[in-house]
ZAMARGU-4260 file (C-alpha; in steps of 0.2 Angstrom, whole numbers, plus 5000, padded with zeros to 4 digits):
<rodrens>
0) 5300/5422/5428 | 5315/5411/5426 | 5322/5402/5411 | 5336/5390/5406 | 5344/5399/5392
5) 5361/5393/5386 | 5376/5404/5390 | 5377/5411/5372 | 5360/5420/5376 | 5367/5429/5391
10) 5368/5447/5387 | 5385/5452/5380 | 5386/5469/5389 | 5404/5470/5393 | 5416/5480/5382
15) 5435/5479/5383 | 5435/5494/5395 | 5422/5485/5407 | 5432/5469/5406 | 5448/5478/5411
20) 5440/5488/5425 | 5434/5471/5431 | 5451/5465/5432 | 5458/5480/5440 | 5443/5482/5452
25) 5443/5464/5458 | 5462/5465/5461 | 5463/5481/5471 | 5454/5479/5488 | 5462/5484/5504
30) 5479/5474/5503 | 5489/5488/5495 | 5485/5499/5510 | 5491/5486/5523 | 5502/5471/5518
35) 5518/5481/5515 | 5520/5481/5534 | 5521/5462/5535 | 5533/5462/5519 | 5545/5474/5528
40) 5545/5463/5544 | 5549/5448/5533 | 5563/5455/5521 | 5567/5471/5531 | 5574/5483/5517
45) 5568/5496/5504 | 5575/5486/5490 | 5568/5470/5495 | 5551/5477/5498 | 5551/5484/5480
50) 5558/5467/5473 | 5543/5458/5482 | 5530/5469/5473 | 5539/5468/5456 | 5541/5449/5457
55) 5523/5448/5462 | 5518/5459/5447 | 5529/5449/5435 | 5522/5432/5441 | 5504/5439/5439
60) 5507/5446/5422 | 5515/5430/5416 | 5500/5420/5422 | 5488/5432/5414 | 5497/5431/5397
65) 5496/5412/5398 | 5477/5413/5402 | 5475/5423/5386 | 5477/5408/5376 | 5465/5398/5386
70) 5452/5411/5386 | 5453/5412/5367 | 5450/5394/5365 | 5436/5393/5378 | 5427/5410/5378
75) 5413/5403/5390 | 5406/5407/5407 | 5416/5398/5420 | 5433/5403/5414 | 5446/5394/5424
80) 5434/5380/5429 | 5432/5377/5410 | 5450/5377/5407 | 5454/5364/5420 | 5439/5353/5414
85) 5445/5353/5396 | 5464/5350/5401 | 5461/5337/5414 | 5443/5331/5419 | 5428/5336/5429
90) 5435/5331/5446 | 5450/5342/5445 | 5438/5356/5439 | 5426/5353/5453 | 5439/5354/5466
95) 5444/5371/5460 | 5426/5376/5460 | 5423/5369/5477 | 5438/5378/5484 | 5431/5394/5475
100) 5414/5392/5483 | 5419/5386/5500 | 5433/5398/5504 | 5442/5408/5490 | 5428/5418/5482
105) 5416/5419/5497 | 5430/5421/5510 | 5437/5435/5500 | 5420/5443/5498 | 5418/5442/5517
110) 5435/5449/5521 | 5433/5463/5509 | 5416/5467/5516 | 5422/5468/5534 | 5437/5478/5528
115) 5424/5491/5521 | 5415/5491/5538 | 5431/5493/5548 | 5437/5509/5538 | 5419/5515/5538
120) 5420/5516/5557 | 5433/5530/5555 | 5419/5540/5549 | 5405/5532/5558 | 5410/5524/5575
125) 5394/5516/5577 | 5398/5503/5564 | 5415/5498/5573 | 5419/5480/5576 | 5420/5486/5595
130) 5401/5489/5595 | 5395/5472/5601 | 5377/5469/5596 | 5374/5452/5603 | 5386/5440/5613
135) 5385/5423/5619 | 5398/5411/5626 | 5403/5405/5608 | 5397/5419/5597 | 5399/5437/5595
140) 5390/5449/5583 | 5397/5466/5580 | 5391/5481/5570 | 5405/5479/5557 | 5399/5461/5553
145) 5381/5468/5550 | 5387/5482/5539 | 5398/5470/5529 | 5383/5458/5526 | 5372/5473/5522
150) 5384/5478/5508 | 5386/5461/5501 | 5367/5459/5501 | 5365/5476/5492 | 5378/5472/5479
155) 5371/5455/5476 | 5353/5462/5473 | 5360/5475/5461 | 5369/5461/5451 | 5353/5450/5450
160) 5345/5465/5441 | 5356/5462/5426 | 5375/5462/5421 | 5373/5480/5415 | 5370/5487/5432
165) 5385/5478/5439 | 5396/5483/5425 | 5392/5502/5427 | 5395/5501/5445 | 5411/5492/5443
170) 5418/5503/5429 | 5414/5519/5439 | 5421/5514/5455 | 5437/5507/5448 | 5440/5523/5438
175) 5438/5533/5454 | 5449/5520/5463 | 5463/5522/5450 | 5462/5541/5450 | 5462/5541/5469
180) 5477/5530/5471 | 5486/5540/5457 | 5483/5556/5466 | 5489/5549/5482 | 5505/5543/5474
185) 5508/5559/5465 | 5505/5570/5480 | 5516/5559/5491 | 5531/5559/5478 | 5529/5578/5475
190) 5522/5587/5490 | 5527/5576/5504 | 5544/5568/5497 | 5556/5568/5512 | 5574/5567/5506
195) 5580/5562/5524 | 5568/5548/5525 | 5571/5542/5507 | 5590/5541/5510 | 5588/5533/5527
200) 5577/5520/5519 | 5589/5516/5505 | 5605/5517/5516 | 5604/5498/5518 | 5591/5496/5504
205) 5598/5479/5498 | 5602/5471/5515 | 5588/5458/5518 | 5583/5457/5536 | 5569/5449/5546
210) 5560/5455/5562 | 5565/5443/5577 | 5552/5446/5591 | 5563/5437/5604 | 5578/5449/5600
215) 5566/5464/5597 | 5577/5468/5582 | 5579/5466/5564 | 5592/5452/5560 | 5601/5450/5543
220) 5597/5435/5533 | 5603/5425/5518 | 5602/5408/5510 | 5587/5398/5516 | 5582/5411/5528
225) 5581/5424/5514 | 5570/5412/5504 | 5559/5409/5518 | 5557/5428/5520 | 5553/5430/5502
230) 5540/5416/5502 | 5532/5422/5518 | 5532/5440/5512 | 5523/5435/5495 | 5508/5428/5504
235) 5502/5445/5506 | 5507/5452/5490 | 5500/5438/5480 | 5483/5439/5488 | 5483/5458/5485
240) 5486/5454/5467 | 5474/5440/5466 | 5456/5439/5458 | 5464/5445/5441 | 5456/5429/5434
245) 5439/5433/5438 | 5436/5441/5421 | 5437/5424/5414 | 5422/5418/5424 | 5411/5430/5415
250) 5417/5427/5397 | 5399/5423/5391 | 5394/5441/5394 | 5410/5449/5386 | 5409/5456/5368
255) 5422/5448/5356 | 5428/5437/5371 | 5442/5429/5361 | 5451/5446/5359 | 5445/5456/5374
260) 5447/5443/5388 | 5466/5441/5385 | 5468/5459/5382 | 5459/5464/5397 | 5470/5452/5408
265) 5486/5460/5401 | 5480/5478/5403 | 5472/5475/5420 | 5487/5466/5428 | 5499/5479/5420
270) 5489/5493/5427 | 5488/5486/5445 | 5507/5481/5445 | 5512/5499/5440 | 5500/5506/5454
275) 5506/5494/5467 | 5525/5497/5464 | 5522/5516/5463 | 5512/5515/5479 | 5527/5507/5488
280) 5539/5519/5481 | 5528/5533/5488 | 5528/5524/5505 | 5547/5524/5505 | 5547/5543/5501
285) 5536/5548/5515 | 5538/5535/5529 | 5552/5527/5538 | 5555/5508/5537 | 5551/5507/5556
290) 5535/5516/5553 | 5530/5504/5538 | 5535/5489/5548 | 5525/5493/5564 | 5511/5504/5557
295) 5496/5503/5569 | 5485/5488/5563 | 5497/5487/5548 | 5489/5502/5540 | 5504/5509/5531
300) 5493/5520/5520 | 5486/5529/5535 | 5504/5533/5541 | 5509/5539/5524 | 5493/5549/5522
305) 5496/5558/5538 | 5513/5563/5531 | 5504/5570/5516 | 5488/5577/5522 | 5491/5579/5541
310) 5477/5574/5553 | 5464/5573/5539 | 5474/5560/5531 | 5465/5546/5541 | 5448/5551/5534
315) 5455/5552/5516 | 5462/5535/5517 | 5446/5528/5525 | 5436/5535/5511 | 5448/5528/5498
320) 5448/5511/5506 | 5429/5511/5507 | 5428/5515/5488 | 5441/5502/5484 | 5433/5488/5494
325) 5416/5492/5488 | 5421/5491/5470 | 5432/5476/5473 | 5417/5466/5481 | 5406/5471/5467
330) 5418/5463/5455 | 5420/5447/5465 | 5401/5445/5467 | 5397/5449/5449 | 5410/5436/5442
335) 5409/5422/5455 | 5391/5416/5452 | 5396/5412/5434 | 5407/5398/5439 | 5393/5390/5450
340) 5382/5392/5435 | 5394/5382/5424 | 5397/5369/5437 | 5378/5367/5439 | 5376/5364/5420
345) 5390/5350/5422 | 5379/5342/5436 | 5392/5346/5449 | 5383/5360/5459 | 5366/5363/5465
350) 5355/5362/5449 | 5346/5379/5453 | 5362/5388/5450 | 5360/5383/5431 | 5345/5394/5429
355) 5346/5411/5423 | 5333/5424/5429 | 5323/5436/5418 | 5338/5448/5417 | 5349/5434/5410
360) 5360/5432/5425 | 5362/5417/5437 | 5352/5425/5451 | 5350/5409/5461 | 5369/5407/5461
365) 5372/5425/5466 | 5360/5423/5481 | 5369/5406/5487 | 5385/5415/5486 | 5378/5429/5496
370) 5372/5418/5509 | 5388/5408/5512 | 5399/5424/5511 | 5387/5432/5524 | 5389/5416/5535
375) 5408/5418/5534 | 5406/5436/5540 | 5398/5430/5555 | 5411/5417/5559 | 5425/5430/5560
380) 5437/5416/5553 | 5437/5422/5535 | 5455/5429/5537 | 5461/5412/5543 | 5452/5403/5529
385) 5460/5414/5516 | 5478/5411/5523 | 5474/5393/5522 | 5471/5393/5503 | 5486/5403/5497
390) 5495/5387/5493 | 5479/5380/5485 | 5476/5395/5474 | 5494/5394/5467 | 5493/5375/5464
395) 5477/5378/5453 | 5485/5393/5444 | 5500/5381/5440 | 5489/5367/5435 | 5479/5379/5424
400) 5495/5385/5415 | 5501/5368/5413 | 5485/5365/5404 | 5491/5376/5390 | 5505/5363/5387
405) 5492/5349/5389 | 5479/5356/5377 | 5492/5360/5364 | 5495/5341/5363 | 5477/5336/5367
410) 5467/5348/5356 | 5479/5355/5342 | 5464/5357/5331 | 5456/5371/5341 | 5458/5388/5334
415) 5469/5399/5345 | 5467/5417/5340 | 5479/5421/5353 | 5494/5411/5359 | 5502/5412/5376
420) 5516/5425/5375 | 5533/5418/5377 | 5527/5400/5375 | 5535/5388/5381 | 5547/5398/5391
425) 5537/5411/5401 | 5523/5398/5405 | 5536/5386/5411 | 5544/5400/5422 | 5527/5403/5430
430) 5524/5385/5434 | 5542/5383/5441 | 5540/5399/5452 | 5523/5394/5458 | 5529/5377/5463
435) 5544/5385/5471 | 5533/5396/5482 | 5522/5381/5486 | 5537/5371/5492 | 5543/5386/5502
440) 5526/5387/5510 | 5525/5369/5514 | 5542/5370/5523 | 5541/5387/5531 | 5522/5391/5533
445) 5514/5374/5536 | 5499/5383/5544 | 5495/5391/5527 | 5496/5374/5518 | 5489/5359/5526
450) 5472/5366/5531 | 5470/5372/5513 | 5474/5355/5506 | 5461/5347/5518 | 5448/5359/5512
455) 5451/5354/5494 | 5452/5335/5498 | 5435/5336/5507 | 5428/5341/5489 | 5433/5323/5483
460) 5419/5314/5492 | 5407/5328/5489 | 5410/5327/5471 | 5405/5308/5471 | 5391/5311/5483
465) 5382/5324/5472 | 5384/5311/5458 | 5392/5316/5442 | 5396/5298/5436 | 5400/5304/5418
470) 5419/5302/5416
</rodrens>
């Protein structure tokens, strides 16, 4: 039996610990195990590798602290969608929700699901992406895609049975993930610390370089080339640090949301920043710059794990990434449908998504999300789609934080139990940083920008076609 209960009748099952684990679990997927390879190819030195991760962490923390004010003002299901709607209008909010459904959330779910399957293949070769199940001229179905879809379906079903099931799974898997990464870092820095490698990595630690495929060598860079390298390197680190805002989507089910959302954003992003920076320090202590830059399939963690554990290191990392991606996808699936629920209540999404099932969760929205994420798994293009929206995601983050300034003027009457830390300086710094990165991407990585803009702009006629005329 279904019902149309308002969101204030959703079960408030999530504690501060649950919300914090949702932030951490949604952020840590497979990126930290992989993207440092590309970062080193872009900036080429130990110091700049750490700078990229520290800079990414500071940017993310600044954004999270600013979102705390918005979450205290509007502790409702939908989170960032609601903030954009209140600061601007329904069209701007819809374009964010459209991008989230079309690519950002569902594409990430697909990509994380396939990452789970690819690393499962280390243990069970039958689920490898090289195991082709069916093939035609234009389409290829492999075992990894089927396993990814199976995981997405199972997690979706579990989350349709109530938020309590999802939160228990999320908290348990995230705690295991944190402990596993902490163990890897500690063992790497203590038992496998290689003084020779460490000194070699830092011998030219502050000389930025970029890999030139034509010259087959690293070339020193400065000025505009260094800026281009930083911007290109941060594509991976920013996506590895993304999804921290997912906790705002599920605000209607968090206890004491005015306090706990902002606090969980701060704690969660801080924990992940410390883990990410520490992991890269461990890489530098166990693995040469050359090995990091050219790790097979960019799997830096596998190379580092070999240095720590020997041959069994591959299996250990495979298990860790399976745990990490499984928990990450649970968080993404749990939170995403709450945005479509709020959009449907606003009349800008399929109306069935506004219906709560007997477990007081948006079951229909969860299954629609599952269907589209599974379809993206089959296309094999989810990785390209995610690259396209790096630019778009940053724009919406900047617009949302600009909304803090707008709402201070527009709605000074609303109670703000928490105010953005460092306002107006830190929110302004984030906006400037985000815009600078976007400009850099427009100039130096156009393939990451224009397709993303097109995806968002396609949402404009869709908005008017589905017919919300209330402006």
